[in-house]
RODO-2510 file (C-alpha; in nm, 4 decimals, decimal comma):
residues 126
     n   res          X          Y          Z
     1     m    13,0953    14,6700     6,7527
     2     p    13,3840    14,5504     6,5277
     3     k    13,3036    14,3893     6,1944
     4     s    13,3360    14,0132     6,1833
     5     a    13,6183    13,8629     5,9808
     6     p    13,5317    13,6756     5,6630
     7     r    13,4640    13,3089     5,7270
     8     a    13,6283    13,2027     5,3995
     9     p    14,0003    13,1165     5,3900
    10     a    14,2194    13,4294     5,3938
    11     e    14,3862    13,3512     5,0590
    12     k    14,0449    13,3202     4,8890
    13     v    13,9312    13,6502     5,0420
    14     a    14,2488    13,8147     4,9105
    15     q    14,1850    13,6755     4,5603
    16     f    13,8229    13,7934     4,5771
    17     d    13,9262    14,1419     4,6930
    18     k    14,1809    14,1685     4,4108
    19     l    13,9168    14,0632     4,1582
    20     v    13,6667    14,3189     4,2911
    21     a    13,9354    14,5912     4,2828
    22     s    13,9936    14,5190     3,9120
    23     i    13,6662    14,6980     3,8339
    24     p    13,6812    15,0351     4,0127
    25     r    13,3054    15,1034     4,0138
    26     i    13,2402    14,7849     4,2140
    27     e    13,2935    14,7550     4,5879
    28     r    13,3011    14,4527     4,8108
    29     k    13,0251    14,4290     5,0658
    30     g    12,9759    14,2010     5,3619
    31     a    13,2197    14,1499     5,6443
    32     g    13,1756    13,7832     5,7360
    33     f    13,0193    13,6882     5,4022
    34     p    13,1933    13,8826     5,1185
    35     y    12,9737    13,9642     4,8186
    36     t    12,9167    14,2239     4,5478
    37     a    12,5967    14,3818     4,4217
    38     v    12,4817    14,6573     4,1880
    39     n    12,1395    14,8175     4,1943
    40     g    12,0361    14,5775     4,4687
    41     n    12,1242    14,2709     4,2612
    42     m    12,3917    14,0465     4,4106
    43     f    12,6202    13,9009     4,1455
    44     s    12,9120    13,7408     4,3279
    45     l    12,9673    13,5854     4,6666
    46     l    13,2417    13,4043     4,8487
    47     r    13,1075    13,1116     5,0468
    48     p    13,2557    13,0199     5,3859
    49     d    13,4151    12,7124     5,2235
    50     g    13,6099    12,9443     4,9897
    51     v    13,4088    12,8757     4,6747
    52     l    13,3454    13,1847     4,4630
    53     c    13,0020    13,1964     4,2983
    54     l    12,9145    13,4234     4,0052
    55     r    12,5762    13,5190     3,8658
    56     l    12,5724    13,4885     3,4864
    57     s    12,3225    13,5267     3,2047
    58     d    12,1652    13,2100     3,0629
    59     n    12,4051    13,1956     2,7644
    60     d    12,7188    13,2765     2,9641
    61     r    12,6193    13,0312     3,2363
    62     a    12,5612    12,7498     2,9839
    63     r    12,9024    12,8108     2,8239
    64     f    13,0704    12,8279     3,1664
    65     v    12,9148    12,5022     3,2877
    66     a    13,0040    12,3259     2,9605
    67     k    13,3657    12,4464     2,9758
    68     y    13,4352    12,3955     3,3476
    69     k    13,1928    12,1077     3,4253
    70     t    13,0650    12,2789     3,7407
    71     a    12,7811    12,1549     3,9576
    72     p    12,4756    12,3676     4,0405
    73     v    12,5188    12,6106     4,3305
    74     v    12,3152    12,5180     4,6378
    75     m    12,3218    12,7322     4,9499
    76     y    12,1244    12,6637     5,2652
    77     g    11,9293    12,3969     5,0781
    78     a    11,8194    12,6305     4,7973
    79     l    11,9311    12,6080     4,4354
    80     m    12,0783    12,9392     4,3203
    81     k    11,9618    12,9112     3,9592
    82     e    12,1658    13,1880     3,7977
    83     y    12,4942    13,1150     3,9761
    84     v    12,7982    12,9063     3,8879
    85     a    13,0721    12,7845     4,1209
    86     v    13,4161    12,8972     4,0070
    87     p    13,6755    12,6184     4,0066
    88     d    13,9994    12,6907     4,1956
    89     t    14,1978    12,6562     3,8731
    90     l    14,0041    12,9444     3,7180
    91     l    14,0239    13,1569     4,0320
    92     g    14,4025    13,1221     4,0123
    93     t    14,4064    13,2578     3,6543
    94     p    14,3545    13,6354     3,6975
    95     a    14,3084    13,7362     3,3306
    96     e    14,0492    13,4667     3,2572
    97     m    13,8811    13,5168     3,5946
    98     k    13,8467    13,8911     3,5355
    99     r    13,6684    13,8160     3,2060
   100     y    13,4022    13,6098     3,3826
   101     f    13,3737    13,8583     3,6673
   102     k    13,3132    14,1362     3,4115
   103     l    13,0420    13,9236     3,2451
   104     s    12,8812    13,8859     3,5879
   105     v    12,8962    14,2627     3,6512
   106     d    12,7480    14,3367     3,3089
   107     y    12,4650    14,0902     3,3681
   108     a    12,3830    14,2359     3,7101
   109     e    12,3815    14,5876     3,5664
   110     s    12,1333    14,4745     3,2989
   111     l    11,8829    14,3534     3,5611
   112     k    11,5972    14,5638     3,6921
   113     p    11,7165    14,7570     4,0003
   114     k    11,5839    14,6314     4,3331
   115     a    11,4933    14,8571     4,6185
   116     t    11,7404    14,8083     4,8993
   117     k    11,6330    14,7706     5,2604
   118     r    11,8108    15,0951     5,3446
   119     a    11,6077    15,2839     5,0867
   120     a    11,2887    15,1397     5,2281
   121     s    11,3808    15,2268     5,5854
   122     a    11,4840    15,5780     5,4811
   123     k    11,1344    15,6340     5,3384
   124     k    10,9752    15,5269     5,6680
   125     k    11,1744    15,7870     5,8597
   126     r    11,0302    16,0747     5,6583
***
């Protein structure tokens, strides 16, 4: 079965892919819902409406919200406490955007690794 195309606007997907490619150890996941994760911890996602969300530490998130005046991220009725919505103006500024993306990567790498569903299913097969 072919993978589904991302639901976000094509230009936003291209910007997201370019941002992900700026850090070689990170790979984009998700076909219809692009996201990134390390050690089982998701740290960025591109919503179907084209809004990029980043997971940041408490201090980085507070500075980001103060600087960009962003609203809390809510998806499917749930508040995503550690995430910020990236304004389009920032997404269009590659150097500054890469800085925040790197902060998000660093934060995710500092978190306790989560077992992935694949790892759990691989154990069951033994």
